[in-house]
N, C-alpha and C positions, 0 to 999 in steps of 0.2 A: 195931967198925967198924959191926954193925950197930944197934948202942944208938945212935951217933952217929945214924946216917941216921934213926931212929925219934923221934929227939928234933927231929931239924931239921922232920919229918914234921908230926909235934905241934903244933912253934912255927906253921908256915903254916898251920895249920888253925883254930888261933887268933885269929891275926893276919884269916883269910877270916871267922871269925864276928863279930869284932868291928869289921869294915868294915861288914859285913852289917848287925849292930845300928846302928850309928852312921848309915847309910844309911836305916834304917824312922824310928830315931828323927827324924832332920833330916826326913824326908819327912813324918811327924805333925806335927813345930813348924810346919814350912812350910804344911801345910794349914790348922793351925789360925788360922795367923798370917794367910792369906790369905782363911780365913773370917771371922775377925776384923775385916781391914780390909773386906771387902765388906758386911758386916752394917752397920759405922760408915756407908760409904760411902751405903748404901739408907736408913738411918735417918736421915741428916742430907737425904738427897733426900725422903724422905716429910715430913719435919719443914720443910722449904723448900716444900715442893709445898702443904702445909697451909697456910701462913702467905700463900704467895703467897696461895691459894685464898678465904681470910679479907678479905684486903685487897682483894681484887676484888669480894668480898660487900659489905665495906664501901663501898666507892665504889659500888655500884649504891644503898646506902640512904641513902649523904649525897645521891648527885644526886636519888633520889627526894624528900628532905626540901626540898634547896634549889631543886630545877627546872631546873639550870644544870651545866654539864660541872666537872670537880673535877680536881684534882691534890694528892694528901697530902704532910704533912709527914712523912717517914721517922721509923717508928716501929721502932726497931732496924735492922735492915736490909729490913725490908718497905715497901713505897709501891704504890701506885694511882693509876692514870691513867683518866678516867672521863669520856667523848663524850657527847653527848645529840645528838639528831638525827631529822629527820623524813622518814624515806624514803618515797618515791614508790611508791604500786604498780605491777603492772608493766602500764604502760599503762592498758587498760581496763579491765584484771583483778585480782581482789582474792579471797584467801583468809584469813577468819578467823581469828585466830591460834590459838584452844583449839578443841577438840571440844568441842560442844553435849549438852547434857545434854535430857531429855524436860522439853517446857517452858518451857527458856529460849529466848533469844533471840541472833542474832548481826547485829549493828549495822554498816552499811554508811554512810560519812558522803558524800554528794554537796558540801558544804562547808566550809571549812576554819576552822579553831579556834586561838586564840590561847592562850598560856602560863596565861590565867587560864579558860580555857574557855568563852569566848565566841565564839558564830559570827561569822564575817565574810568577804565574797566582795572577791578583788583581783584578778579576774582568771580568780582559778585553780577557781571553784568548778564543778561541773559542770553543763553543758548537755547534754541528750541526750533524743531522741526515744523510745526501745528499751531495753528489757534484751533484750541477745541470749539470756540464757538466767541461771539459776541452778542450781547442782549442789550436791548433797549426797550423805551417806551413805559409808558405808566401801566402798569399790571392793571388790567381792564380796559386798553386802549380799544376802539371800535375801529373796524376796519370800513374806511371810509375815505374823502378826499384830503382830509388833512392828517390821516394816517400817517406817522414817519417812516421813512427810508434813509439808509445811511449809502456812506460814499468811504470806504476804507482808506487809507493810503499809508503804505505801509515805507520808512524812511530806512535806507540800507547802505553800507558801504561796503563795495569788495576788492577795492584797490588801496593794496600798501602801497604808503605806510597808511593806515585808517586813521580817521579822521578823530576818532578817542586819543589818538598816540600823539598824530602830529598838528590837530588843532585846524587843520585843511579840509574845509569841509565840501570843495568844487566838485569830487566825484561822486558826493552822494546821490543814490539812486534813489526814484518811486516806482512802489507798484502798487496798483490799484484795483478794488474791487468795487461793486454796487451791490445792494439788497434792497430788497421792495416785498412788504406782505402784504400790499395790494397788487393780487393777483390781473385786477383790470387794468393796470398801469403798465403793465411788464410787456406789451406788446409795442408801446411808444418809446418808452426808456431802455430797454434792453437789459435791465437789472435781471439780478437772479433772483429766485424768489425765494423769500425767507419764511421758515416756521415759528412756533411758538415756544418761548420758554416755558418748559415745564419745571423746571427745577431753579431754586433759589441761587443766586450766585453771590457768594461774599456777605449772605444774611439779607440780601434784599430780591423781590419778587419784580419780576420785568416781564413785559408781554410779549416780545419778538426776541427771534434770535438766528444767527446765520448756522449754516452746515458747519462740519468741520473743514478748516483751511488751512491745505498742505501747502506752505509757503515756497516749499523748492518746485512742488508739478503743479499748483495753481498760480501764483504769482512769479514764478521763475527767479528766485535768489536763492544762488549757488551757494553761499558761505553761513548757512544759519548754525554750523557747527563752532563756527569761529568767534571767539569774544570781540564785542565791538562790531561786530558785524550789523545785527539787526540793532538799529539806536531807536526808534518810536515808531508808534502808530497813531496816527490820529482820523478817529471818526466823526465824520461832518453827518448831522441831520438836513434832510431835505424834506419838502411837503408841509412841516407842521408848521405852517403860517396861513392865516387869511387874510389875502393882499384887500378882500372887501372890507373887512371890521380892522385890519389893521394888527388885530389879534395873534401872537407867534404864542405855541402852547409847548414850555417846557418838558423834556424827558429826561430821565436815566437813563444812563450808557457804563456799560460793564465789562470787563475782557477776562476769559478765564485761556491760558495755553497750557502746551503740553512741554515742560521744560526738559532740555536735555541736560539736564545737571544742575546752572544756578537756577533760582529763582528770580522771579520779578524784582527788581529792587526797590529802594524807596520811592516814592511818587511825589514826594515832595517833604516840609516840615511840619509838623505839630504844636505851636505855641500853646503851654498850659499854664493857664494864670491863676494865682488864689488871692484873692484880695481880704483884708483883713479891718474889721473895726469896731472898735468894744470886743461886746461877745458875740459880733456876727461874722461869717464870714461867707464870702462869693465865690464861685469859678467860672473863668472865663477859657474858651479853647476854641482857637483858630489853627485851621489846616490852609497852611500857605502851599500852591501847586509850584512847580518849579517853573523858573520863565521858561516859555513856549515862542517860536514863529507865530505872529498874527494870521489868520487865516487867508489874508489877500495874498501871501506868500504860496500857497495851492496854488494859485490861476495865473501868477506871475513871477519870474525871477529877475531882478536886477544886477545889473553886472558895469562895471567900469566902460562898454562897449555901447550900453543903452539898454534897450527893454527887448526882451525876448520874451513873446506869451506863446 
Protein backbone atom coordinates (compact mmCIF):
# COMPACT_ATOMS: atom_id res chain seq x y z
CA UNK A 1 0.00 0.00 0.00
CA UNK A 2 2.86 2.30 0.88
CA UNK A 3 4.74 1.59 -2.34
CA UNK A 4 1.63 2.19 -4.48
CA UNK A 5 1.10 5.59 -2.93
CA UNK A 6 4.73 6.50 -3.41
CA UNK A 7 4.55 5.46 -7.06
CA UNK A 8 1.47 7.56 -7.64
CA UNK A 9 3.13 10.52 -5.87
CA UNK A 10 6.24 10.19 -8.02
CA UNK A 11 4.12 10.02 -11.18
CA UNK A 12 2.35 13.25 -10.21
CA UNK A 13 5.70 15.00 -9.68
CA UNK A 14 6.94 13.89 -13.09
CA UNK A 15 3.79 15.19 -14.78
CA UNK A 16 4.12 18.52 -13.00
CA UNK A 17 7.78 18.84 -14.06
CA UNK A 18 6.87 17.99 -17.68
CA UNK A 19 4.08 20.61 -17.68
CA UNK A 20 6.38 23.23 -16.20
CA UNK A 21 9.06 22.40 -18.76
CA UNK A 22 6.57 22.60 -21.62
CA UNK A 23 5.32 25.94 -20.28
CA UNK A 24 8.85 27.37 -20.15
CA UNK A 25 9.69 26.05 -23.62
CA UNK A 26 6.42 27.35 -25.06
CA UNK A 27 7.02 30.77 -23.45
CA UNK A 28 10.53 30.94 -24.91
CA UNK A 29 9.30 29.86 -28.35
CA UNK A 30 6.45 32.36 -28.32
CA UNK A 31 8.83 35.10 -27.16
CA UNK A 32 11.28 34.31 -29.97
CA UNK A 33 8.47 34.19 -32.52
CA UNK A 34 7.02 37.46 -31.21
CA UNK A 35 10.45 39.10 -31.30
CA UNK A 36 11.04 37.83 -34.83
CA UNK A 37 7.65 39.14 -35.99
CA UNK A 38 8.37 42.50 -34.32
CA UNK A 39 11.85 42.69 -35.87
CA UNK A 40 10.46 41.88 -39.30
CA UNK A 41 7.71 44.48 -38.86
CA UNK A 42 10.20 47.14 -37.70
CA UNK A 43 12.63 46.30 -40.50
CA UNK A 44 9.83 46.47 -43.08
CA UNK A 45 8.65 49.80 -41.67
CA UNK A 46 12.20 51.21 -41.70
CA UNK A 47 12.75 50.05 -45.28
CA UNK A 48 9.41 51.55 -46.37
CA UNK A 49 10.21 54.77 -44.51
CA UNK A 50 13.60 55.03 -46.23
CA UNK A 51 12.09 54.33 -49.65
CA UNK A 52 9.35 56.90 -49.00
CA UNK A 53 11.95 59.49 -47.92
CA UNK A 54 14.11 58.73 -50.97
CA UNK A 55 11.03 59.10 -53.20
CA UNK A 56 10.21 62.48 -51.60
CA UNK A 57 13.79 63.68 -52.15
CA UNK A 58 13.63 62.46 -55.76
CA UNK A 59 10.50 64.58 -56.16
CA UNK A 60 12.37 67.63 -54.86
CA UNK A 61 15.23 67.05 -57.31
CA UNK A 62 12.82 66.53 -60.22
CA UNK A 63 10.95 69.73 -59.36
CA UNK A 64 14.20 71.71 -59.11
CA UNK A 65 15.28 70.44 -62.53
CA UNK A 66 11.97 70.98 -64.31
CA UNK A 67 10.62 73.97 -62.37
CA UNK A 68 7.15 72.45 -62.24
CA UNK A 69 5.02 70.19 -60.05
CA UNK A 70 5.64 66.49 -60.59
CA UNK A 71 3.96 63.10 -60.13
CA UNK A 72 6.21 60.04 -60.40
CA UNK A 73 5.72 56.79 -62.26
CA UNK A 74 5.67 54.06 -59.58
CA UNK A 75 9.10 52.51 -58.96
CA UNK A 76 8.20 49.29 -57.22
CA UNK A 77 5.80 50.43 -54.53
CA UNK A 78 7.42 53.88 -54.09
CA UNK A 79 5.87 57.04 -55.56
CA UNK A 80 6.03 60.79 -55.02
CA UNK A 81 3.80 63.81 -55.62
CA UNK A 82 5.48 67.22 -55.72
CA UNK A 83 3.81 70.62 -55.69
CA UNK A 84 5.48 73.99 -56.35
CA UNK A 85 3.94 77.19 -55.01
CA UNK A 86 4.98 80.78 -54.32
CA UNK A 87 3.60 81.53 -50.85
CA UNK A 88 3.09 85.16 -49.95
CA UNK A 89 4.71 86.52 -46.78
CA UNK A 90 2.67 87.06 -43.65
CA UNK A 91 1.20 90.44 -44.60
CA UNK A 92 3.99 93.01 -44.47
CA UNK A 93 6.43 90.79 -42.54
CA UNK A 94 9.03 88.37 -43.87
CA UNK A 95 11.86 86.36 -42.32
CA UNK A 96 14.81 85.21 -44.41
CA UNK A 97 14.59 81.38 -44.73
CA UNK A 98 18.08 80.68 -43.33
CA UNK A 99 20.36 82.22 -40.74
CA UNK A 100 23.11 84.46 -42.09
CA UNK A 101 26.87 84.37 -41.44
CA UNK A 102 29.19 87.36 -41.10
CA UNK A 103 29.62 89.26 -44.36
CA UNK A 104 26.64 87.54 -45.99
CA UNK A 105 23.35 89.20 -46.92
CA UNK A 106 19.65 88.44 -46.70
CA UNK A 107 17.66 89.71 -49.69
CA UNK A 108 14.04 90.84 -49.39
CA UNK A 109 12.32 91.39 -52.74
CA UNK A 110 9.88 94.24 -53.30
CA UNK A 111 9.01 93.16 -56.88
CA UNK A 112 7.75 89.90 -58.35
CA UNK A 113 9.75 87.36 -60.37
CA UNK A 114 8.64 84.99 -63.10
CA UNK A 115 9.81 81.41 -63.70
CA UNK A 116 12.87 82.67 -65.60
CA UNK A 117 13.92 85.00 -62.79
CA UNK A 118 12.92 88.17 -64.65
CA UNK A 119 11.51 90.96 -62.50
CA UNK A 120 8.04 92.29 -63.26
CA UNK A 121 5.13 94.19 -61.75
CA UNK A 122 1.52 93.20 -62.17
CA UNK A 123 -0.04 95.34 -59.50
CA UNK A 124 1.59 93.34 -56.69
CA UNK A 125 4.94 95.12 -56.35
CA UNK A 126 5.49 96.81 -53.01
CA UNK A 127 4.82 100.50 -52.63
CA UNK A 128 5.89 101.63 -49.18
CA UNK A 129 6.96 104.91 -47.65
CA UNK A 130 8.48 103.31 -44.55
CA UNK A 131 10.25 100.23 -43.29
CA UNK A 132 8.72 99.76 -39.87
CA UNK A 133 11.71 97.76 -38.60
CA UNK A 134 14.42 95.32 -39.49
CA UNK A 135 15.05 92.69 -36.82
CA UNK A 136 18.08 90.46 -36.50
CA UNK A 137 20.08 88.36 -34.05
CA UNK A 138 19.28 85.20 -32.14
CA UNK A 139 17.03 85.91 -29.17
CA UNK A 140 19.18 86.48 -26.08
CA UNK A 141 22.33 87.53 -27.98
CA UNK A 142 24.67 89.39 -25.65
CA UNK A 143 26.21 92.79 -26.34
CA UNK A 144 29.89 92.05 -26.86
CA UNK A 145 32.62 92.06 -29.51
CA UNK A 146 30.71 89.63 -31.74
CA UNK A 147 27.28 91.22 -31.48
CA UNK A 148 25.99 91.48 -35.07
CA UNK A 149 25.42 94.86 -36.70
CA UNK A 150 23.73 95.35 -40.08
CA UNK A 151 24.21 97.32 -43.26
CA UNK A 152 20.93 98.01 -45.08
CA UNK A 153 21.05 98.56 -48.86
CA UNK A 154 17.81 99.48 -50.62
CA UNK A 155 17.93 99.12 -54.43
CA UNK A 156 15.54 101.39 -56.32
CA UNK A 157 14.94 102.77 -59.80
CA UNK A 158 13.49 106.25 -60.31
CA UNK A 159 14.37 106.74 -63.99
CA UNK A 160 11.72 105.78 -66.60
CA UNK A 161 11.42 103.38 -68.25
CA UNK A 162 11.78 101.44 -65.02
CA UNK A 163 13.97 98.35 -64.97
CA UNK A 164 11.06 96.03 -64.20
CA UNK A 165 9.54 97.02 -67.55
CA UNK A 166 12.61 97.52 -69.74
CA UNK A 167 15.07 95.02 -68.29
CA UNK A 168 17.69 97.79 -68.21
CA UNK A 169 19.18 98.04 -64.71
CA UNK A 170 21.87 100.57 -65.54
CA UNK A 171 20.01 103.36 -63.72
CA UNK A 172 19.40 101.44 -60.50
CA UNK A 173 20.52 103.30 -57.37
CA UNK A 174 21.36 102.16 -53.84
CA UNK A 175 20.51 103.89 -50.57
CA UNK A 176 22.35 102.69 -47.47
CA UNK A 177 22.11 102.85 -43.70
CA UNK A 178 23.94 100.93 -40.96
CA UNK A 179 22.83 99.97 -37.45
CA UNK A 180 24.74 98.61 -34.46
CA UNK A 181 23.31 97.54 -31.07
CA UNK A 182 26.77 97.81 -29.48
CA UNK A 183 27.00 101.41 -28.26
CA UNK A 184 30.73 101.02 -27.65
CA UNK A 185 31.38 100.73 -31.40
CA UNK A 186 29.24 103.67 -32.49
CA UNK A 187 31.98 106.25 -31.95
CA UNK A 188 34.32 104.45 -34.36
CA UNK A 189 31.97 103.06 -37.02
CA UNK A 190 29.41 105.93 -37.02
CA UNK A 191 26.51 103.48 -37.28
CA UNK A 192 23.06 104.31 -35.93
CA UNK A 193 22.40 102.78 -32.52
CA UNK A 194 19.92 99.90 -32.74
CA UNK A 195 17.43 98.90 -30.06
CA UNK A 196 15.77 95.70 -28.93
CA UNK A 197 13.21 93.73 -30.98
CA UNK A 198 10.46 93.66 -28.36
CA UNK A 199 7.77 91.86 -30.37
CA UNK A 200 7.94 88.79 -32.62
CA UNK A 201 8.19 89.29 -36.36
CA UNK A 202 6.43 86.74 -38.60
CA UNK A 203 6.20 84.44 -35.60
CA UNK A 204 9.91 84.56 -34.69
CA UNK A 205 11.72 86.33 -31.87
CA UNK A 206 14.84 88.42 -32.49
CA UNK A 207 17.37 90.26 -30.35
CA UNK A 208 17.76 93.64 -32.09
CA UNK A 209 15.79 96.02 -34.28
CA UNK A 210 16.15 99.29 -36.15
CA UNK A 211 13.94 102.26 -35.58
CA UNK A 212 11.33 103.12 -38.22
CA UNK A 213 13.02 104.07 -41.50
CA UNK A 214 11.39 106.72 -43.67
CA UNK A 215 12.45 105.80 -47.20
CA UNK A 216 11.93 109.34 -48.44
CA UNK A 217 13.25 111.49 -45.60
CA UNK A 218 15.96 109.11 -44.31
CA UNK A 219 17.15 107.45 -47.55
CA UNK A 220 16.15 110.13 -50.10
CA UNK A 221 14.19 107.72 -52.27
CA UNK A 222 11.70 109.90 -54.19
CA UNK A 223 9.51 107.28 -55.90
CA UNK A 224 8.20 104.99 -53.17
CA UNK A 225 4.59 105.29 -54.35
CA UNK A 226 5.39 104.06 -57.88
CA UNK A 227 5.09 100.36 -58.77
CA UNK A 228 8.55 99.02 -59.56
CA UNK A 229 10.52 101.82 -57.93
CA UNK A 230 11.55 99.74 -54.91
CA UNK A 231 13.38 96.63 -56.13
CA UNK A 232 14.86 94.92 -53.09
CA UNK A 233 16.57 95.38 -49.73
CA UNK A 234 19.78 93.57 -48.87
CA UNK A 235 20.66 93.29 -45.19
CA UNK A 236 24.28 92.40 -44.54
CA UNK A 237 25.54 91.15 -41.16
CA UNK A 238 28.78 92.52 -39.72
CA UNK A 239 31.00 91.74 -36.71
CA UNK A 240 29.55 88.27 -35.98
CA UNK A 241 32.85 86.56 -36.80
CA UNK A 242 35.68 85.60 -34.46
CA UNK A 243 38.83 86.07 -36.53
CA UNK A 244 40.97 84.36 -33.87
CA UNK A 245 39.04 81.07 -33.97
CA UNK A 246 37.54 81.41 -37.46
CA UNK A 247 34.04 80.89 -36.05
CA UNK A 248 31.18 82.81 -37.63
CA UNK A 249 27.95 83.02 -35.66
CA UNK A 250 24.80 82.73 -37.83
CA UNK A 251 21.82 84.94 -37.05
CA UNK A 252 18.28 85.33 -38.44
CA UNK A 253 17.06 88.47 -40.20
CA UNK A 254 13.51 89.72 -40.75
CA UNK A 255 11.79 92.80 -42.15
CA UNK A 256 8.47 94.57 -41.63
CA UNK A 257 7.29 97.31 -43.98
CA UNK A 258 4.41 99.78 -43.92
CA UNK A 259 2.81 99.19 -47.29
CA UNK A 260 1.11 101.85 -49.33
CA UNK A 261 -1.26 99.46 -51.10
CA UNK A 262 0.40 96.31 -52.36
CA UNK A 263 2.12 94.10 -49.80
CA UNK A 264 5.40 92.21 -49.96
CA UNK A 265 5.40 89.81 -52.92
CA UNK A 266 6.46 86.15 -52.73
CA UNK A 267 10.10 85.78 -51.71
CA UNK A 268 10.71 82.46 -53.46
CA UNK A 269 9.16 79.10 -54.26
CA UNK A 270 8.08 76.38 -51.85
CA UNK A 271 8.54 72.79 -53.05
CA UNK A 272 6.40 70.29 -51.13
CA UNK A 273 7.11 66.64 -51.91
CA UNK A 274 5.23 63.63 -50.50
CA UNK A 275 6.82 60.20 -50.91
CA UNK A 276 4.95 56.94 -50.31
CA UNK A 277 6.17 53.35 -50.01
CA UNK A 278 3.98 50.56 -48.68
CA UNK A 279 1.94 52.05 -45.85
CA UNK A 280 4.55 54.70 -45.05
CA UNK A 281 4.46 58.38 -46.04
CA UNK A 282 7.26 60.92 -45.78
CA UNK A 283 7.12 64.66 -46.58
CA UNK A 284 10.01 66.96 -47.50
CA UNK A 285 9.69 70.76 -47.85
CA UNK A 286 12.30 72.97 -49.51
CA UNK A 287 12.08 76.75 -49.79
CA UNK A 288 14.09 78.10 -52.72
CA UNK A 289 14.81 81.81 -52.60
CA UNK A 290 14.80 83.78 -55.83
CA UNK A 291 18.18 84.29 -57.50
CA UNK A 292 20.02 87.32 -56.20
CA UNK A 293 23.24 89.17 -57.03
CA UNK A 294 26.34 87.88 -55.19
CA UNK A 295 27.29 90.13 -52.28
CA UNK A 296 30.57 91.03 -54.06
CA UNK A 297 28.47 93.27 -56.33
CA UNK A 298 27.63 95.42 -53.32
CA UNK A 299 31.26 96.55 -53.25
CA UNK A 300 32.03 96.76 -56.97
CA UNK A 301 30.19 97.27 -60.25
CA UNK A 302 31.47 95.54 -63.37
CA UNK A 303 31.03 97.17 -66.76
CA UNK A 304 32.38 97.01 -70.30
CA UNK A 305 34.74 99.86 -69.60
CA UNK A 306 36.45 98.15 -66.69
CA UNK A 307 36.03 98.07 -62.93
CA UNK A 308 34.55 101.00 -61.04
CA UNK A 309 34.86 100.89 -57.24
